[in-house]
N, C-alpha and C positions, 0 to 999 in steps of 0.2 A: 504494500500500500504506500502511496506517496501523499504529499501534502498539497497537491495542486488545487484541491477544492477549497483552499483557504481564502480564495478571493471572495470578497463580499462587500456590501455597502453598509452605510450607517443609517440611522433613523433621522429623518429631517426634523426641523424645529420651526415653529411659527413665532413671529414676533408680534407683540401687541403694545399699544401705547399711542399717544397723540402728542400734539404740540405742547411743549412745556411739561411733558410727563417723562418719567423714567421708562425706557423701553426694556422690557423684561422678556427673556427667552423662556418659553414654556414648552414642555413636551406636547406632541400632537395628541389629540384625544385617543383613547380614554384617559381620564386623569390618573388612573392607576397604570403606570407604564408596563406592569406585568399582567394586566387583567384583560386586555382586549385583543382584537386582531392585530397582527404585526405586519409591517411592510415586508415584502419579499426582497431580500438583499440582492444587490446587483452582482452578477456573476460573469465569469469569463467563459464563453462558449467552448473555446478550445480546451480549457482546463477541465471543465465538466466532462468533456468527452473522454479524456484520459482517465479521470477518476472512475467513470462508469466502466471502462474497459478493465481496470485493475480490480474493482469490486467484484465484477462478474467472474474474473479469473480466480480470485481467492475463494469466492463462494463455491466454485466448481471443485476446488481441491480441499475444501474443508474436511477435517478429520482424516485426510488421506494417510497421515503418518501415525495415527493413533493405533494402539494395540487392539487385538480382537476382543479383549475383555471389556465389559461395560462397567466402569468404576461407579461406586456410590458417590453421588454428589450431594452437596448441601446448598440449599437456596433458602432465602428468607425474604418475605415481603415487608417485614417491619423495618422502620427507620433505624439506622445504626445509632448506638450510643454516642454521646458527644465526644467521648474519648477514643472511639474506634477509628477515627480518621486523623487523630492528632499525630504530629511527628514523634517518632520514637527515638530519634537520634542514633539509631543503629546503622552502622556503615553497610550499604547494600552488597558491595563486592570489593575485592582487593586486587583483581586482575582485569585486564582488558585485551581485546584482540582488534587490531586496526582502529583503536580509539573507542571501541564499543565495549561497555562493561560486560563481563561474563562471570559464570559461576555463582548465580543467584541462589539464595537459600531455598531449600526444599520445604517451604511452608507458605502460608498466605502472604506474609510480608514479602518474601522473596518473589512471589508471583506479581505482587503490586509493583515492586521495584523494577522488575523486568519490563512490565508493560509501560511504565513511565519512561524508562530509559529508551525503550524501543520507539516510543512515540517521538522522542527527541531526535533520534538517529534518522528515522524515516521522514522527518520533517525538515531535514537539513539540505543544503545545496548539493551534497554529495549524490543525491538521487538524480541529478541532472547530468551526470557524467557516467558513461557506460561502465568504466572500470570500477569506480568507487560504488556505483549502484549495485553491481554484482557482488562486491565485497559485503555491502550492507545486507543484501538479501540472503546471501549464504550464511552470514553470521546470525541473523535474526530469525529466519524461517526454518521450519523443519525441512530436512533434505528433499523430500518429495515435493513439498510445496514450493521450495525455492527453484527446483529444476523446472517445474511447470510454469513458473511465473516469469523467469528472466527473458525468454524469447519474445513473448507478447509485449512485455514492458519495453524492450529495446525498440520494437516497432512503434509503440505509442510515443516514446520519447525521441522520435525521429527529427531530422534537421528542420523540417517545415514547422513542427510544433515548437522547437527551441527558438527558431527565428521569430515566431510570433511573440515570444517573451523577451526578445531583444538579445538572445544568447547565440553564440556560434555553435557549430556542430559538436563541440566538446563541452558545452554547457557553460562557457565563459562569457562574461559581460563585455561590452565594448570598453576600450580604454577610457578611464575617467569616470566610469560608472561602477556601482556596487550592487550586485544582485543579492537581495535580502530574502531569506526564508528560514524561519525558526519556529519551533514548537516549544511552548513553555507550559508544562503541566501545572495545574492548580491543585488537583487532588485525584485520588483513585478510589474506586469502589469495587468490592468483591461481589460479582453476580453469582458465582458458584465456585466451589473448590473441592478437589479431592487430591490425593497424593500423585495422581497421574495426569490430571487436567485441571485447568482453571479458566474462568471467564472473568476478565478484569476490564472495567470501564475507566478511562482516563479523561477527566475534564481538563481542557486546555485552552489557552489563548495562543494565537500565533501572529506572526508578521510575515508578509510576503510582498514582493514588488521590486522595482528597479529604482535605485537612488542615483540621481544624476541631474544635471541642469537641463538636459534635453529629454529626460525620461517622459514617456507618455503613459507609463504604468506606475504611478507613485506607490510607495510602501503603505500598506493598510493593515488593519488588524482583523482578526476573526475569532469567533468563539465556537468550539465544537466539543463533542464527546466522541472519543475514539475507543471502541470496544475490541479487545483482543481475546481470541480463544487460544489458549496456550496448552502445550503438551510437554510433559517431562521427558526429554530426549537426551541421551548421552550426558546425564548428570547436570542438565540445565533446562531452563524454561525456553521453549521455542514456539514461534507463532505458527498456527495452522490455518487461521482465518482471522480477518479483521474487517470491521465496518465503521462508518462514521455518520454522525447526524449533527445538525446545527444545534447550538446552544448547550446549556443555558447561557444567555448573554445579558450583561448588565446594561443599564442606561448609559449611552455614550457620555463621556465627560466633556468638560469645557476647556481642556488643556490646549493651548495654541499649538498648531501644527509646526513641527520643526523644519528647518531648511534642509535641502538635500545634503549639504556639507555636514551639518550636524548629525544627520542620520547615518551617513557613510562613516563618519568618524566613530560614532557609537558602536556600530556593528564591528568595526575593526578593533576597538579598544576593550569592549566588554565580552569576556568569554562565557562559555556555557557551563553547565553543572552536571554532576552525576547525582541522580535523584534517588531518594529512598522514601518509604512511607512516613 
């Protein structure tokens, strides 16, 4: 799975006020920003096409690498306790392969840490270069899932698609521009868990776009939930299937938009993290 479906638009605002009055920005009706119909975010047609291809591919190979035994799973409809999603401070892993954490604990926290870190890796700019994309897929997905996914992904990330994003055939931006794509987990939720499989939802925000003076695709934010179906393979958690859906999304803030220079500088100066529950 990749992060191309991060493109989206914000909610508009209406201004009210008259001569001699203070003009106040108010959210569009309804007055409860979470209570009524929401506007459909603007999307990139090309990006949605790629996401659809990848989602269908992953769905077709779901559970392909699981064992023949049907494990006992635990699910719950009740809301988690307030402490169940609190940070534990436990280090998720001590080793990495190609910059990707590995060797997650064989428990619920290990599965949550794996899902959060996999979301970060699959939401990176490495997905737009063939060689690094193959490394990511081989490191994150179960072997059968990875083998079935790479070929169709290569076709989807073809030169024409990359050109529409302003990237060359190797996924590199033009000189003087910075291609931005990051996934930032907000939290994780256990949908189901057993010693051999787990289903973990990752709520995240992301940034994606091209930063540069002549960019026609400015960097924007998105809010989504990425759900991973994991299998315990070769002493680690591996992805066998994953899906995404929009939200939950907060009300857009009133922070002024940064310049392209500030955005490019921030992306280069602020590194990412290894995540744990």
